N, C-alpha and C positions, 0 to 999 in steps of 0.2 A: 291181443287187441283190448284196448281199454273199454270198460263197460260204458263210458261216457261217449264213445265214438259209435255212431250208428253203423250197423252192419251194411256193407256195400251190396249185399244180396237183397236188401229190401228198400223200398222207397218210403221215405218218411215225409210227412207234410204237417205244417203247423199254421195256426192262425193266431194273430195277436188281437186281443180284446181289451177294452177298457176295464180296469179293476172295478169290481162291484157291479158290473153289468149283468143283471140276472139272466138276460137272454143270450149272453155271450156272442154278441154280434161281432163279426170279423171286421177289423179295421184294415188289416193287411194279411195276406197269406204268402207262404214261401216254403221251399224245401229245407230251409235253415231257420231254426228258432231265433238266432241272432239277427238274421236278415229281416225276418218278420217284425221283430221289435224295432229295428232301425227304420223300416218303411212306415210303420205306424206312427213313429215319432216324427218322421219327416212330413207325412200327410197331415197330421193334426197340429204340429208345432208344439206338442207337449213332450215333457221328458220321458225317457224310456221307462222309468219306474212307475208311470201311470198305467202301464199295460201288463197283462199276463198272457202267457203263451199256452196254447192247448194243442196237443197232437190230434190230427183229424184224419179221416179216411181218404183214400184216393178219390172216391166218388164226391165227397164233400169238397175236396180241394179243387177238382175239376169244375164243379158247379160254381164255386166262389171265384175261381181264377178267370172264368169266362166273362164275368160282369164287367 
């Protein structure tokens, strides 16, 4: 298995934030980093390169996903 492929034994969660945002406020969250970028771009209308992706915990994902 490639090191770039997340292990199916674990859940991975990601948030997309604007680059340079000191507070790292989530614009979008998803279980896929690519999907989080795409959603953030669609929500804001900005290109994907205006965002950065951070891995987050399950608890943080659940809290952000419920908003």
